[in-house]
N, C-alpha and C positions, 0 to 999 in steps of 0.2 A: 398537535395534541394539546389538550387543556390540562392545566395543573390540577392535581387532586386537592380537594378540600379536606382539611384535616379534622378528624374527630367530630363529625356530624352525627347526630342521633346517638345510636348505641356504639359507635366506633370510638367514643372518647373514653373507653375503658380498656385497661391492659388485660393480660391473660388471667390474672387473679381477680379481676372484677373491680379493681381500685380505680377511682376517677382520677384521670391525669390532669395536671395543671395546664392552663391555657398557654399556648406556645405562639411565638412569633415566627413568621415565615419570610424568608428571602430566597432569591434565586442565586445559586452558587455560580459565579462567572467562570471559574476554572477549577482544576483539580488540586490535589495536595501539592503538586509541584508547580502549579500555576501556568501550565501550558496546554491543557486540554479542557475545553468547556464541559461542564456537567450537564446531563440531561434530566437531572432530578430536581426536587425541591429541597432546599437546605433549611433545616429546622434545628432548634435546640430546646432542651428542657433543662433548666438550671445551668450546670457546667457541661452538659453532654450535648455534643453536636451530632446530628445524623441527617441522612438524606433519604427522601422518599421518591421513588421513581414516578415520572410522568407517564401514564399509560391509559389506554382506552379502558373504560370500566368493564367492557365485555371480556377483555383479555386478562383482567386481574383476578387471581384466585380469591375465593371467599370460603370462610369456614363453613363446613357443612356441604360444600359442593360435592356432587356424586359423579362417579365414573364407572363404566362397565368393567374396566380392567385396570390393573396397576400401570400397565404400559401407557394407557390413555391418559392417566393422571400425570405421569412423568412427562409425557410429550406436551401436555397443556402447560405445565409449569415452565418447561424449557422455552416454549413460545413466548410466555410472559417475560422470561429473562432476556430473550432476544429483543423484545420491544422495550424493555426497561434499560438495558445496557449493562448487564453483568453476567459473569460466567457462573455455571452451576456444577456442583459435583455431588455425587451420591455418597451418603455416609452410612449410617446404621441400617441394616436390613435384618428383619426378624422373620423366621419361617416357622410354621407349625409342624406337627409330626407328619403330616401328609405332604410336606414340601412346598405348600403354598406360602407366598409372601404375605405376612400379616401386617407389617409396618415397614415403611421406607421413609428415610429422612433425606430431604433434598436441601442442600446448604449452599450458601454463597461461596464461591471459590476462595474468598479472602477470609473465611472463617478460621478461627484458631490462631495459634502462634507457633513459629518455628524456634525451637530451643537448640542452641549450639554454644560451645565454649569459644573463648576468644582466640585460642591457638589453632582453630580449624578442625579440631576433632569433634566427632559427633558423640554427644553425651548419652544419646539413646542407644548406641550400639554397645551391647554387652561384650562383644568379642574384641572391640577396639582397645588397643593398648595406648598408653599415654603418648607414645611416639608415632602413632598412626595418624597420617595426614589424609584428609579427604578434600575433595574439590569443593571450593566455596560456591554455594548455590544462592542465588538471589531469590528472596522470598517476598511476596507481596501480601502475606497474611497479616491482618491487622485486628483479628478478633471480632469480625463482623458476625452479628447474631441473626441476620436475615435467613429465614428458613421456611420450609413447608413440609408438614408431616402428613402422610397419607396412610390411612388404616383400612383394614378389611373388616367390615362389620359382620354380624352374625347372619345377616341376610345375603352375604356374599357380594355386597356392594361396597365399592371403595369410596371413601370420603375424606376430605381434608379436615383434619382435627386441629391442626396448629398452623397458623400462617402469620409470619412476622415479616413485614415489608420494609422496615427501617434498616438502613445501612449506615455504618459509621465511617464511610469513605465516599468520595465523589463517584458518581456513576459515569460510565463511558458516554461520550457524545455521539451523535449520529454519524459523524464523519469518521470516528474511530472504531465503530462497532465491527467493521470488517476484520479487525485484528483479534477480536474475541474468539476464544477457542470454540465456543458454542456455535459461532457463525462460520467456522472453517471446517471443511470436509472435502476429501478427495473422492469423487464418484468415479464411475467407470470411464467416463469421458476424460477426466484428468489422467487416470492411469494409462489409458491407451495413448494419450498424447505424450506422456513422459516416456513410455516404451518406444514410441515411434522416433522421438528425438534421440533416445539412446542408441537405436539402430543406425541413425544417421551421424553418430558420434558427436551429438550436441549435449553439452552439460546441462545440469539442472538449473543453474542460474540463467543461462541463456534461454532454456525452455520456458522458464517462468516469464521472462520478458516477452517472448514470442506469444505466449498464451494471453498475456495482458493486451498485446496489440490486437489479437484476434477477437477478444471479448469487449474491447473498447475502453480499457483502463484497468489499473491494478485493483480498484475497488470492485470490479466485476469478476475477478478471478475466482473468488470463494475460497482462497487458500493463500498461504505465504510462501516465500521462497524456501524457508526452512521445511515446510510441509512437503514441497517437491523433493528436497534432498532426503528427507526421512522416507518418503515413498520409494525412492531409488535404493536406499539402504535396505529397506525391508525386503524388496524384491531380490536383491543380491543375497541377503541372508537366507531367504526361502530357497533360492537356487543353489545354495552352497553345497548341499548334499546331493544334488542331482545335476550339477553343472557339467560334469564329465559326460553323463549320458546325453545331455542336451547337445553337446559338441558332436558326439558320435552320430546322433540322429540327424544333425544338420548336414554333416558331410555325406551321410548315406543318401539323403535326399538329392544332393548334388550329383551323386553317382547315378541315380535314377534318371535325372534330367540330362546328364551328359555322360554317355557310356564310356567315353575316353578319359573321364576324370578318374584319377587314382587316389585312393584313400585306404590306408592301413593303420591299425592300432594294435597295441598289446597291453595286457593286464598282468598283474602279479598274482601270487597265490591267494591274496585276499580280495581279488577282483577289483583292485584299485588301478586306475589308468596309469600306465607307466610310460607310454610313448605314443606319439602320433606322427604320421608321415602323409603328406599330400602333395600332389602335383597336378596342375590343370593342363589342358591341351596346349596352351601357349607355352608353358614351361617345357613341355615335351618337345615341341617344335624348336624351341631355342637350343635344347641339348643336341638335337639331331644336326643342327647347323654349326653350333659353336661349342660342342661338348668335349673338345680335345683336352681342355684344361678346366678343372673344377676346383673351386676353393670352398670349403665349408668351415665356418667359424663357430665354435661351440663356446664362445665367451659371453654370450648375451643371456643374462639372468635377471630380467627386470619385472617379472610378473609376480603376483602375490602368492603363487603356488610354488615358487622357487624351482620352476622347471626351466631347463636350458633350451633356448631357441637356437636351432641350427639351420641357417639358410645355406642352400647350395647355390653358388654364384659362379658365373663365367664372364668372359669378355667377348663382345661382338666385334665385327670388322671395324667399327669406329672407336674401339677401346672404351666402350660404355658397358657398364655392368648389366647383366641379364640374369634372371632367376631361373633355376632349373627345378626347384622344389624346396620344401621346408619341413622341419621336424621339431617336435617338442619332446624332450626326454627328461625323466626325473632323476636319473643317475648317470654320471660320466664314468662308466666302467666298460669292460670289454664286451659283456653281454649286450648292453644297450647299443654300443657302436656297431657290433656285428649285425644285430637286427636292423639297424638303420641302413647300413651299407647294402645288406641283402635286399631290403625293400627298394632302395634306389636302383639296384641292379635289375630287379624284376620289372620295375617301372620303365626303365630306359632301354632295356634290351641288350646293352653292351657296356663294356667298361671304358672309363675315360683314359686318355693317354697319360695324364699326370694329375696329381692331386696335391693341393697346398692346404696345410692345416696349421694350427698352433701347436706348441710343444706339449703334447699329451702322450704319456707313455702307453696308455691303452690304445690310442689310435695307431701308434707306431707298430704295435703288435698285430692289430686287427687288419689294417689296410693290406699288407702283403698276403694275408690269408684270403680275403674276399676279392681283391684285385691283384692277382699275382704278377700281371704284366704291366702294372701301372707304376710310374715313377712317383715317389712320395717326397715332398719337400716341406720344411718348416717355413712359416711365414716370417720373412726378415723384418717386416714392419713391426710385428708383435714383439720380436726379440729386441729390436733397437729402442723401442719405447720404454723398455724396462731398465735401460742403462743408467739413467739418472738416479733411480731409487736404489740400484744395486751397488754402485761404486762409491756412494757417500756424497755428502753435501759439497765438500771441497772440490772434488773432481767434476761433480755435476755442473758447477758454475764455471769450470775451466773451459773456455771456448777453444783453446788450442788443442787440448786433449780430445775434445769431441770431434774437431775437424780431422785430426789425425786418424782416429778410430773409424770415422765414416769413410775416409779416403781409402782405407784398407778393405773395409767390409763391402762397400758398394762399387768398388772398381771392377768392371767386367773384363778388363784386359789382363788382369793378373793371372798367372798360372798357379798351380797348387803349391809348388815349392816357394815361389815368390810371396804368396800370401802368408805361408807359415813363417818365413823369415821376418817379414814386416810385423806380423802379429806379435812375435816374441820380442822384437825391438821395442814396441810400445809397452808391453807388459814389463820389460826390464826398466825402461825409462821412468815409469810411474810406479814401480815396485808393486806390481799386481800379480806376480808369479804365483802367489799362494791364495789368490782370491778364488773362493770355491765356485762361485757362479760363472766367472769368466773361464775357469778351467773346464767346467762342464760344457760350456759352449764350444771350446776348442776341441774337446773330445768328440763332439757330434758335428764337427764342421762339415762333414760330408753330407749332412742333411739340410744345410741351409746356405752355405757359402757359394757364391756364383761360380767360382773356379771349378767346382765339382759338378756343375751342370752345364758346362759350356757346349756339350754335345747335343743339347736339346733346346728347342725354341720355346720360351716361356711367355711369349706375347707381352713382354715388357712388365 
């Protein structure tokens, strides 16, 4: 591209018609920070420095240039900005009584100044109090006056009435134009690729790198990694109100494809999803073979909906964990657990011989009602992992106390009377007779201590 010659013929006059002084021209080697070369021509008039873009004459706007529509004029100026190396933002828009746009101002993105106080509060916010802190935002506005004004004439033709091409800041070089907002856009192809990566559990950062490999480089992507993240965020926000229905539709499709696939769900009075239960054919086969003992753990709450994930797990002949089904519930109450166990019972066709759960009073009441012939036991691992936080810091660090307690709790050879005697000896030795938590554990010892389940095989 050839450098523009300044102020030839009638172009040596400003907007008011005053003749400008002759100016010297040099090419700016880098930007204000000294690390990006400018693609414009650096000029100055007196003490004022400014930059004029290097651009093909056919792509540069001219005062009086006409367009058939406002959209056509805006598109023309944006193409000029792409060629010149700066971003554009729309400012003032004026409409007539009929709703037609009469005037539109197109400004350089670095027009104006950002005003803020030194303490981080926004002085333009009328509702902000002196103690209100806002996030510090980096601004690149430097008061640039480059602009283009398009007006609608009486003959319904749109024309450029004001065009200021001088910028008071360096312009973006050709190698850096890919990062300009005007050059970044996510089309349908980008969105489908991001969606496909999300289905494959590939994050947006990795998806951006993969897309760059497919297109031949990061400069060919047409977007940045932040744009990929924002796209995924917008999709999640859009699906926020319909995500429950999307899940239900997904599992219904699986039922159509696989008749033996089981899926049930329940809603509350406000038609909000309250619970999900699903089991595939493999899970059902596992239960038929290894379903004598079932453990379901309702302590997983790691999703953003605060729903509890309840997996039904068993042990195969090699003492490996196998899955019998899974459930998401919104509340850990008797109604939710009753629906869950009934759904599991309908799916599998018969009751398990024994069930292991964590210490939940609602489960303790519901399980005998739904599975009357099933032995119910508390998970010893969940109980013993709470010892350190319940007995205090001193005893938690006492290795001798922990060894003695484990020797009593985990000893499969002790009878009921022997267990009770040794338990009281430890409580007396360490003065824990009045400890509320340990007293409650002893009261429900028939629900978790090995001596009370010696008549049943628990698969280790």
